[in-house]
A tleap script that builds the chain and sets N, CA, C and O, in Angstrom:
source leaprc.protein.ff14SB
mol = sequence {
  NMET ALA ARG ARG THR LEU ALA GLY ASN HIE
  ALA VAL CYS VAL SER ASN ARG GLY PHE PRO
  ASP SER LEU VAL VAL ARG ARG VAL TYR ARG
  LYS LEU PRO ASP LEU ALA ALA GLU ARG ARG
  GLY LEU VAL ARG ILE VAL ASP GLU SER GLY
  GLU ASP TYR LEU TYR PRO ALA LYS LEU PHE
  LEU VAL ILE HIE LEU PRO PRO ALA ALA THR
  ARG ALA LEU ARG ALA ALA CSER
}
set mol.1.N position { 1.151 -0.858 0.385 }
set mol.1.CA position { -0.352 0.052 0.195 }
set mol.1.C position { 0.719 1.174 -0.011 }
set mol.1.O position { 1.882 1.018 0.362 }
set mol.2.N position { 0.395 1.998 -0.452 }
set mol.2.CA position { 1.466 3.654 -0.689 }
set mol.2.C position { 1.058 4.370 0.500 }
set mol.2.O position { 0.029 4.754 1.056 }
set mol.3.N position { 2.150 4.380 0.628 }
set mol.3.CA position { 2.459 5.336 2.097 }
set mol.3.C position { 2.332 7.198 1.834 }
set mol.3.O position { 2.763 7.587 0.749 }
set mol.4.N position { 1.847 8.115 2.657 }
set mol.4.CA position { 2.068 9.049 2.492 }
set mol.4.C position { 4.113 9.551 2.379 }
set mol.4.O position { 5.062 8.933 2.861 }
set mol.5.N position { 4.115 10.892 1.536 }
set mol.5.CA position { 5.883 11.242 1.566 }
set mol.5.C position { 5.178 12.694 1.552 }
set mol.5.O position { 4.080 13.141 1.222 }
set mol.6.N position { 6.784 13.362 2.260 }
set mol.6.CA position { 6.601 14.838 2.720 }
set mol.6.C position { 6.943 15.524 0.773 }
set mol.6.O position { 6.670 16.691 0.494 }
set mol.7.N position { 7.410 14.754 -0.064 }
set mol.7.CA position { 7.805 15.632 -0.900 }
set mol.7.C position { 6.297 15.853 -1.608 }
set mol.7.O position { 5.291 15.146 -1.656 }
set mol.8.N position { 6.729 17.555 -2.281 }
set mol.8.CA position { 5.629 17.415 -3.179 }
set mol.8.C position { 4.205 17.028 -3.916 }
set mol.8.O position { 4.212 16.023 -4.628 }
set mol.9.N position { 3.163 17.671 -3.796 }
set mol.9.CA position { 2.350 16.832 -4.348 }
set mol.9.C position { 1.760 16.780 -5.997 }
set mol.9.O position { 0.678 16.435 -6.474 }
set mol.10.N position { 3.303 17.411 -6.720 }
set mol.10.CA position { 2.949 18.504 -8.203 }
set mol.10.C position { 4.122 18.139 -8.565 }
set mol.10.O position { 4.983 18.092 -7.686 }
set mol.11.N position { 4.505 17.755 -10.049 }
set mol.11.CA position { 5.485 18.103 -10.489 }
set mol.11.C position { 5.565 17.867 -11.434 }
set mol.11.O position { 5.044 16.981 -12.112 }
set mol.12.N position { 6.806 19.268 -11.819 }
set mol.12.CA position { 6.947 19.215 -13.409 }
set mol.12.C position { 7.779 18.498 -14.726 }
set mol.12.O position { 8.986 18.282 -14.620 }
set mol.13.N position { 7.261 18.255 -15.590 }
set mol.13.CA position { 7.767 16.846 -16.555 }
set mol.13.C position { 8.739 17.722 -16.999 }
set mol.13.O position { 8.369 18.851 -17.321 }
set mol.14.N position { 10.407 17.306 -17.115 }
set mol.14.CA position { 11.214 18.372 -17.289 }
set mol.14.C position { 11.644 17.362 -19.492 }
set mol.14.O position { 12.066 17.739 -20.585 }
set mol.15.N position { 11.269 16.401 -19.015 }
set mol.15.CA position { 11.596 15.654 -20.384 }
set mol.15.C position { 10.674 14.577 -20.676 }
set mol.15.O position { 10.170 14.254 -19.600 }
set mol.16.N position { 10.157 13.781 -21.727 }
set mol.16.CA position { 9.088 12.794 -21.649 }
set mol.16.C position { 9.804 11.639 -22.857 }
set mol.16.O position { 9.274 11.049 -23.799 }
set mol.17.N position { 11.360 11.641 -22.292 }
set mol.17.CA position { 11.665 10.384 -23.494 }
set mol.17.C position { 11.232 9.244 -22.976 }
set mol.17.O position { 11.001 8.888 -21.821 }
set mol.18.N position { 11.178 8.865 -23.731 }
set mol.18.CA position { 10.583 7.326 -24.173 }
set mol.18.C position { 8.991 7.106 -23.724 }
set mol.18.O position { 8.312 6.108 -23.479 }
set mol.19.N position { 8.698 8.783 -23.742 }
set mol.19.CA position { 6.618 8.540 -23.005 }
set mol.19.C position { 5.897 9.865 -23.809 }
set mol.19.O position { 4.892 10.550 -23.622 }
set mol.20.N position { 7.268 9.814 -25.055 }
set mol.20.CA position { 6.246 10.764 -25.746 }
set mol.20.C position { 4.548 11.028 -25.588 }
set mol.20.O position { 3.916 11.948 -25.071 }
set mol.21.N position { 4.238 10.099 -26.104 }
set mol.21.CA position { 2.201 9.872 -25.753 }
set mol.21.C position { 1.339 10.217 -24.550 }
set mol.21.O position { 0.191 10.657 -24.480 }
set mol.22.N position { 2.334 9.849 -23.519 }
set mol.22.CA position { 2.051 9.791 -21.797 }
set mol.22.C position { 2.459 10.937 -21.341 }
set mol.22.O position { 2.211 11.039 -20.139 }
set mol.23.N position { 3.146 12.136 -21.932 }
set mol.23.CA position { 3.829 13.640 -21.003 }
set mol.23.C position { 4.237 14.658 -22.290 }
set mol.23.O position { 4.648 14.391 -23.420 }
set mol.24.N position { 3.922 16.032 -21.574 }
set mol.24.CA position { 3.986 16.969 -22.186 }
set mol.24.C position { 5.241 17.669 -21.686 }
set mol.24.O position { 4.895 18.362 -20.729 }
set mol.25.N position { 6.420 17.781 -21.890 }
set mol.25.CA position { 6.841 18.722 -21.374 }
set mol.25.C position { 6.784 20.308 -21.321 }
set mol.25.O position { 6.662 21.205 -22.154 }
set mol.26.N position { 6.956 20.209 -19.705 }
set mol.26.CA position { 6.078 21.873 -19.154 }
set mol.26.C position { 5.633 21.775 -18.094 }
set mol.26.O position { 5.943 22.202 -16.982 }
set mol.27.N position { 4.419 20.826 -18.716 }
set mol.27.CA position { 3.101 20.438 -18.050 }
set mol.27.C position { 2.695 20.037 -16.429 }
set mol.27.O position { 2.498 18.857 -16.139 }
set mol.28.N position { 2.632 20.694 -15.807 }
set mol.28.CA position { 2.915 20.584 -14.519 }
set mol.28.C position { 1.021 18.986 -14.018 }
set mol.28.O position { -0.188 18.803 -13.872 }
set mol.29.N position { 2.362 18.462 -14.028 }
set mol.29.CA position { 0.911 16.563 -13.208 }
set mol.29.C position { 0.995 16.826 -11.474 }
set mol.29.O position { 1.550 17.380 -10.525 }
set mol.30.N position { -0.134 15.860 -12.006 }
set mol.30.CA position { -0.330 15.724 -10.158 }
set mol.30.C position { 0.460 14.399 -9.833 }
set mol.30.O position { 0.404 13.392 -10.538 }
set mol.31.N position { 1.297 14.536 -8.535 }
set mol.31.CA position { 1.735 13.229 -8.035 }
set mol.31.C position { 1.550 13.088 -7.188 }
set mol.31.O position { 1.360 13.839 -6.232 }
set mol.32.N position { 1.558 11.790 -7.349 }
set mol.32.CA position { 0.573 10.705 -5.884 }
set mol.32.C position { 1.424 9.636 -4.760 }
set mol.32.O position { 2.201 8.782 -5.185 }
set mol.33.N position { 1.220 9.777 -3.670 }
set mol.33.CA position { 2.503 9.319 -2.341 }
set mol.33.C position { 2.974 7.530 -3.199 }
set mol.33.O position { 2.064 6.785 -3.564 }
set mol.34.N position { 3.975 7.265 -3.318 }
set mol.34.CA position { 4.516 6.270 -3.287 }
set mol.34.C position { 5.922 6.110 -2.579 }
set mol.34.O position { 6.984 6.269 -3.182 }
set mol.35.N position { 5.833 5.815 -1.380 }
set mol.35.CA position { 7.576 5.516 -1.016 }
set mol.35.C position { 8.438 4.718 -1.784 }
set mol.35.O position { 9.447 5.010 -2.427 }
set mol.36.N position { 7.342 2.732 -1.436 }
set mol.36.CA position { 8.207 1.835 -2.224 }
set mol.36.C position { 8.512 2.279 -3.947 }
set mol.36.O position { 9.708 2.229 -4.233 }
set mol.37.N position { 7.904 2.551 -4.694 }
set mol.37.CA position { 8.445 4.039 -5.848 }
set mol.37.C position { 9.293 4.337 -6.271 }
set mol.37.O position { 9.987 4.070 -7.253 }
set mol.38.N position { 9.268 5.320 -5.022 }
set mol.38.CA position { 10.768 6.431 -4.839 }
set mol.38.C position { 11.920 5.709 -4.408 }
set mol.38.O position { 13.071 5.826 -4.829 }
set mol.39.N position { 11.505 4.987 -3.563 }
set mol.39.CA position { 13.165 3.764 -3.404 }
set mol.39.C position { 13.447 3.259 -4.724 }
set mol.39.O position { 14.184 2.274 -4.683 }
set mol.40.N position { 13.120 3.592 -5.812 }
set mol.40.CA position { 13.681 2.605 -6.545 }
set mol.40.C position { 13.335 3.681 -8.107 }
set mol.40.O position { 12.967 3.399 -9.248 }
set mol.41.N position { 13.655 4.879 -7.456 }
set mol.41.CA position { 13.911 6.337 -8.384 }
set mol.41.C position { 12.469 6.231 -9.802 }
set mol.41.O position { 12.516 6.178 -11.031 }
set mol.42.N position { 11.472 6.239 -8.912 }
set mol.42.CA position { 10.178 6.463 -9.747 }
set mol.42.C position { 9.368 6.842 -9.103 }
set mol.42.O position { 9.447 6.649 -7.889 }
set mol.43.N position { 7.911 7.755 -9.838 }
set mol.43.CA position { 7.239 8.724 -9.549 }
set mol.43.C position { 5.799 7.812 -9.724 }
set mol.43.O position { 5.425 6.808 -10.330 }
set mol.44.N position { 5.308 8.720 -8.892 }
set mol.44.CA position { 3.527 7.840 -9.575 }
set mol.44.C position { 3.268 9.801 -9.891 }
set mol.44.O position { 3.560 10.799 -9.232 }
set mol.45.N position { 2.510 9.553 -11.380 }
set mol.45.CA position { 2.316 10.802 -11.672 }
set mol.45.C position { 0.421 10.375 -12.654 }
set mol.45.O position { 0.038 9.385 -13.278 }
set mol.46.N position { 0.060 11.090 -12.466 }
set mol.46.CA position { -1.107 11.190 -12.850 }
set mol.46.C position { -0.742 12.003 -14.231 }
set mol.46.O position { -0.376 13.178 -14.261 }
set mol.47.N position { -0.975 10.843 -15.762 }
set mol.47.CA position { -0.874 11.420 -17.355 }
set mol.47.C position { -2.128 11.955 -18.045 }
set mol.47.O position { -3.273 12.180 -17.653 }
set mol.48.N position { -1.859 12.006 -18.546 }
set mol.48.CA position { -2.725 12.398 -20.231 }
set mol.48.C position { -4.091 11.592 -20.230 }
set mol.48.O position { -5.222 11.946 -20.562 }
set mol.49.N position { -3.667 10.541 -19.805 }
set mol.49.CA position { -4.929 9.466 -20.083 }
set mol.49.C position { -6.039 9.708 -18.568 }
set mol.49.O position { -6.967 8.945 -18.301 }
set mol.50.N position { -5.759 10.602 -17.961 }
set mol.50.CA position { -6.062 10.460 -16.460 }
set mol.50.C position { -5.917 9.426 -15.121 }
set mol.50.O position { -6.194 9.566 -13.930 }
set mol.51.N position { -5.442 8.507 -15.781 }
set mol.51.CA position { -4.797 7.243 -14.597 }
set mol.51.C position { -2.618 7.954 -14.390 }
set mol.51.O position { -1.774 8.674 -14.924 }
set mol.52.N position { -2.901 6.820 -12.982 }
set mol.52.CA position { -1.730 7.122 -12.224 }
set mol.52.C position { -0.724 6.285 -12.742 }
set mol.52.O position { -0.985 5.112 -12.477 }
set mol.53.N position { 0.712 6.469 -13.609 }
set mol.53.CA position { 1.564 5.013 -13.872 }
set mol.53.C position { 2.878 5.491 -13.292 }
set mol.53.O position { 3.059 6.706 -13.212 }
set mol.54.N position { 3.764 4.693 -12.902 }
set mol.54.CA position { 5.665 4.773 -12.648 }
set mol.54.C position { 5.981 5.258 -13.897 }
set mol.54.O position { 5.545 4.932 -15.001 }
set mol.55.N position { 6.942 6.224 -13.521 }
set mol.55.CA position { 7.819 7.101 -14.551 }
set mol.55.C position { 8.866 7.598 -13.867 }
set mol.55.O position { 8.900 8.195 -12.791 }
set mol.56.N position { 9.676 7.297 -14.578 }
set mol.56.CA position { 11.703 7.840 -13.907 }
set mol.56.C position { 11.315 8.749 -13.007 }
set mol.56.O position { 11.371 9.585 -13.908 }
set mol.57.N position { 11.127 9.099 -12.494 }
set mol.57.CA position { 12.129 9.949 -11.591 }
set mol.57.C position { 12.735 10.975 -12.032 }
set mol.57.O position { 12.412 12.058 -11.544 }
set mol.58.N position { 13.879 10.932 -13.174 }
set mol.58.CA position { 14.400 12.369 -13.924 }
set mol.58.C position { 14.181 12.744 -14.772 }
set mol.58.O position { 14.940 13.299 -15.567 }
set mol.59.N position { 12.236 12.406 -14.919 }
set mol.59.CA position { 11.994 13.362 -16.059 }
set mol.59.C position { 11.037 14.329 -15.635 }
set mol.59.O position { 10.233 14.840 -16.414 }
set mol.60.N position { 11.131 14.711 -13.878 }
set mol.60.CA position { 10.301 15.364 -13.708 }
set mol.60.C position { 11.119 16.340 -12.269 }
set mol.60.O position { 12.020 15.917 -11.545 }
set mol.61.N position { 10.570 17.461 -12.216 }
set mol.61.CA position { 10.714 17.884 -11.558 }
set mol.61.C position { 9.995 18.106 -10.277 }
set mol.61.O position { 9.055 18.855 -10.539 }
set mol.62.N position { 9.996 17.845 -9.178 }
set mol.62.CA position { 8.853 17.724 -8.034 }
set mol.62.C position { 8.781 19.175 -7.952 }
set mol.62.O position { 9.636 19.851 -8.523 }
set mol.63.N position { 7.415 19.953 -6.999 }
set mol.63.CA position { 7.391 21.153 -7.026 }
set mol.63.C position { 6.524 21.415 -5.477 }
set mol.63.O position { 6.510 20.369 -4.828 }
set mol.64.N position { 6.084 22.134 -5.041 }
set mol.64.CA position { 5.586 22.504 -3.733 }
set mol.64.C position { 4.157 23.889 -3.540 }
set mol.64.O position { 4.253 24.952 -2.928 }
set mol.65.N position { 3.212 23.462 -4.139 }
set mol.65.CA position { 1.885 24.222 -4.040 }
set mol.65.C position { 1.760 25.182 -3.683 }
set mol.65.O position { 2.797 25.789 -3.951 }
set mol.66.N position { 0.816 26.053 -2.992 }
set mol.66.CA position { 0.399 26.762 -1.813 }
set mol.66.C position { -0.906 25.814 -1.707 }
set mol.66.O position { -1.067 25.376 -2.846 }
set mol.67.N position { -1.954 25.276 -0.821 }
set mol.67.CA position { -3.012 24.855 -1.040 }
set mol.67.C position { -4.037 25.450 -2.057 }
set mol.67.O position { -4.801 24.620 -2.550 }
set mol.68.N position { -4.241 27.265 -2.613 }
set mol.68.CA position { -4.989 27.637 -3.042 }
set mol.68.C position { -4.385 27.701 -4.976 }
set mol.68.O position { -4.955 28.275 -5.903 }
set mol.69.N position { -3.062 26.873 -5.016 }
set mol.69.CA position { -2.792 26.392 -6.507 }
set mol.69.C position { -3.106 25.141 -7.228 }
set mol.69.O position { -3.216 24.820 -8.411 }
set mol.70.N position { -3.274 24.203 -5.402 }
set mol.70.CA position { -3.567 22.846 -5.885 }
set mol.70.C position { -5.006 22.865 -5.864 }
set mol.70.O position { -5.600 21.883 -6.309 }
set mol.71.N position { -5.721 23.956 -5.356 }
set mol.71.CA position { -7.313 23.858 -5.092 }
set mol.71.C position { -7.541 24.245 -6.627 }
set mol.71.O position { -8.173 23.406 -7.269 }
set mol.72.N position { -7.184 25.215 -7.209 }
set mol.72.CA position { -7.467 25.538 -8.915 }
set mol.72.C position { -6.652 24.268 -9.592 }
set mol.72.O position { -7.444 23.611 -10.267 }
set mol.73.N position { -5.970 23.987 -9.607 }
set mol.73.CA position { -5.416 23.033 -10.185 }
set mol.73.C position { -6.207 21.913 -10.702 }
set mol.73.O position { -6.302 21.402 -11.818 }
set mol.74.N position { -6.799 21.658 -9.452 }
set mol.74.CA position { -7.719 20.491 -9.026 }
set mol.74.C position { -9.383 20.489 -10.154 }
set mol.74.O position { -9.790 19.724 -11.029 }
set mol.75.N position { -9.884 21.650 -9.583 }
set mol.75.CA position { -10.937 22.492 -10.292 }
set mol.75.C position { -10.670 22.683 -11.514 }
set mol.75.O position { -11.563 22.888 -12.336 }
set mol.76.N position { -9.018 22.635 -11.916 }
set mol.76.CA position { -9.676 23.057 -13.900 }
set mol.76.C position { -9.661 21.641 -14.266 }
set mol.76.O position { -10.551 21.519 -15.108 }
set mol.77.N position { -9.089 20.486 -14.057 }
set mol.77.CA position { -9.346 18.998 -14.132 }
set mol.77.C position { -10.280 18.186 -14.569 }
set mol.77.O position { -10.141 16.968 -14.457 }
savepdb mol mol.pdb
quit
């Protein structure tokens, strides 16, 4: 079972190498907590399909958004 982490809840895609149909560079994605994946160098991202998948962490820059920004992004999706 995935457990909460203190890392940010969003990430910016800095490369879509290997995943051009699923990821858009410079787009902000929702990041879901998954400590087991993080230990393996992966992050769980809700991608363009609306589903969450594991991607290499090196493709993303984790960001910390204020609560108001998080609510606005969720409302827009």
